[in-house]
N, C-alpha and C positions, 0 to 999 in steps of 0.2 A: 189562394192571392185576390180572386174576383172578388170574393165575398170579406175580404180584408180592407179592400179598395171601396167597397160599396158601404161600407161602417163608417159611422162618423169620425171613429179614429184613424183610419185608414186615411180618410178626405185632409184630417188635419195633418197628419203625417207626411201627406205628400204636398200639401200646402208649405210645410214648413222647410221640406226639401227644397222646393223652388224657392222659397223666400231667401234661404241661404244662399243659393246659387244667385239670387239677383242683388242680394248685398255685395257680392262679391264683384259683379260688374258696376256697380254704383263705385265702388272702391277705384277701379281703374277710369270708369269716366269724370270721376271728380279730380282725380291726378292730372288727367289730362286736361281739363279747363283748367286748372290753377296755371297752366302753362301760358295761359293768356295774360297772368299779371307778372312774369317771370321777365318776359323779353316784350318791349313793347313793339319793335320792329316785327314781330309776329314770325321770326324764324324759328325757333322754340316749338311754337304752335304747329306751327306748318310740317315741320320735321316730325313731329309726336303725331300729328292728324294723318301724314302720308303713310309712317309705319303702321298706325291702327287697320287703314283702309288696302295696305299689299301684304300685309300681314298673312301667311296661311292659314296660321292656327287662331286668328281674331275671325277671319271671313267663314271659317268651319261653325265656329261659336256664334256669328250672328243668326241664322236661322233656328238654332237651338235656346238663343238669348229670346228670340222672339215668342217659340211655343213655351217656353219658361213663363214668358208673361201672360199670354194667354190662358195657359193652365192655371197658374196662380189667380187670375182675375174670377175663372168659372169656377176654382173651386172655394174662392172666400165668398163667391155669391148663393153658392149652393149652402155651405154652412150657415152662413146667416140666413138663409131662408129657412132651414133647419130650426135655426134658436128659436126664431120669433112664432114659428108654428109650436115650439115647445113651450112658451110661454107668450099667449097672444094677448094677453090682459096688459095694458101702459104699468108702466111706473110709476108709482105715487111721489107723491112730494116729500114724503119722509124717505124716500129712497135716493135723495139729495139729487134728485132731476137729471140724472146722466150728464153732468156737466160735459159740455163739448169738448174742452179740454181733456179729457181723461182717455187717453189712448187705447185702453185695456178694454174698455165698453164702446169704442167707436171706430173700430177699426175699418171696418166695410165703408163708413163714411169717409175717413181720412184718404182710405185706397181710391176712392172713388173722385176724389178731389185732386188726387195725385195723378190719376190716368188725365182727366182732363188737361193737367199741366203737361203730361206727359204726350198728349196728341198735339198739342200747340209747338212744344220742343220739337218733335219730330217732323212737323210740317214745315219749321223755319229751317232747319238743319238739315235732318238726315236726307228726306224727299229732294230737297235743293241737289246736296252733293251727291248722292247715287241717281237720281233721277231727270228731274227737269233743268237741271242747272241753274246759274245765275252769273251776271254779269261780274260781279263782286268775286267769284270764283276762277278767273282768267289765270291763266298759267304763271306760277314764277319759278325759277331757278334758283337751286339751293346748293351749293359745292357740286355744280354739275348735274343735278337731279331735277328733272320736270317736275311738279307736283302742283295741285290744284292751292290757290291763296284763300286756306280754310278759315285762315286768321281776319282777312279782311270782311269776310261774310259775317263770322261770328262777332266780331268787334264792331262791326257797324250796329249790329243788332242791339248789344250792350249800350248804345249810347243812345238807345229810346230809353227813354225815364219809364214810360208807362210797362214796359216789358222787364226793364231790371224789378220793379216794384214785384210784379208777376212771379219772378223767378225767386225773389226774396221769400215770398208767401210759398213756393214750390218746395225751397230749401228746408222753411221750417216744417212743412206738413210731411215732408221725407222723414226727417230727425224725429216728429212725433211718433210718426209710423213704426220707426224702427226701434225706438225706445220700447216698446212695447214688443214688437214683431220677432226683435232678436232674441231675447230671454225664452220666449213662449216657444219658439221654435225646437230650441234646445231642451227646453221642458216636455215637448211634446215626443221627442224622439229618444228620451230616456235619462235626461239630465234634471230629475223631479226633487230630489231630495233637500233639505231645508239648507244646508250648509251651499251646496251648488248653486240654489236658487238664488240665495241672497247676494253671492259672486255674479251670476250671470245678469241678475238685475242694475248691479253697479255696473258692469260693463256695459250693458244695452244703455244705459243713461249715457255713459261715455261716448259710445258708439253714436247715438243719437243727436249730440250736442256738436260732435265732429262734424257731422254730415251737415246739421242746418248751418252750423257756423263756416264751414268750407264753402257751401253751395253760395251762402249768401255773402261771403267776403267777394266774390267775382263780380258781381254786380254793384255793389259798392263800391269796388276799387274803381270801377269804371265813372260811376256818379261822382267820385269826387277828384279823381285824376283830371277827368275830361270834361 
């Protein structure tokens, strides 16, 4: 097992598994955030956020999710350094200059940009909700249950046009990253024949577009309506 994990294929396999795990988290995260646009009173979003904060399964998954992010980042950096050592010379002009928008050639760059967005996102939401608090998080009573007014905190930030643009950029980067990472992960764990690969690439592009549009829709909604 140790020899497998120390080999390049072992690290790629483990990164693929953690990547698929993180995609499942993004599905939940996007679904929760879309509640912001379903009800301007904030009731639906507050109920959903309260469920996520108090559900025992979610609370167990939080540290596993954090570990998954850390491992995914470390493994991707390791693999990138190995690839750089394997081909230290720069690509020539005839190699199409590795266009920045080609996800398969720039996964580490895309991932690094997403990490910056993630840190900003965590500082504005997760840290305030879990540790420091915020005046906007004053309790509200919904159907007899006291809970934080998470909607007030989140919606206030989406009223900032600068943050809206950052969030849209983050959503697009996530979509680009997943459009390659999704099918690449399945290829690494064994779905590598041509028939499956074509199908997975089509699904990956679709999933990437869904994430990019879904995450971008939320700030666009606030920009148009408010």
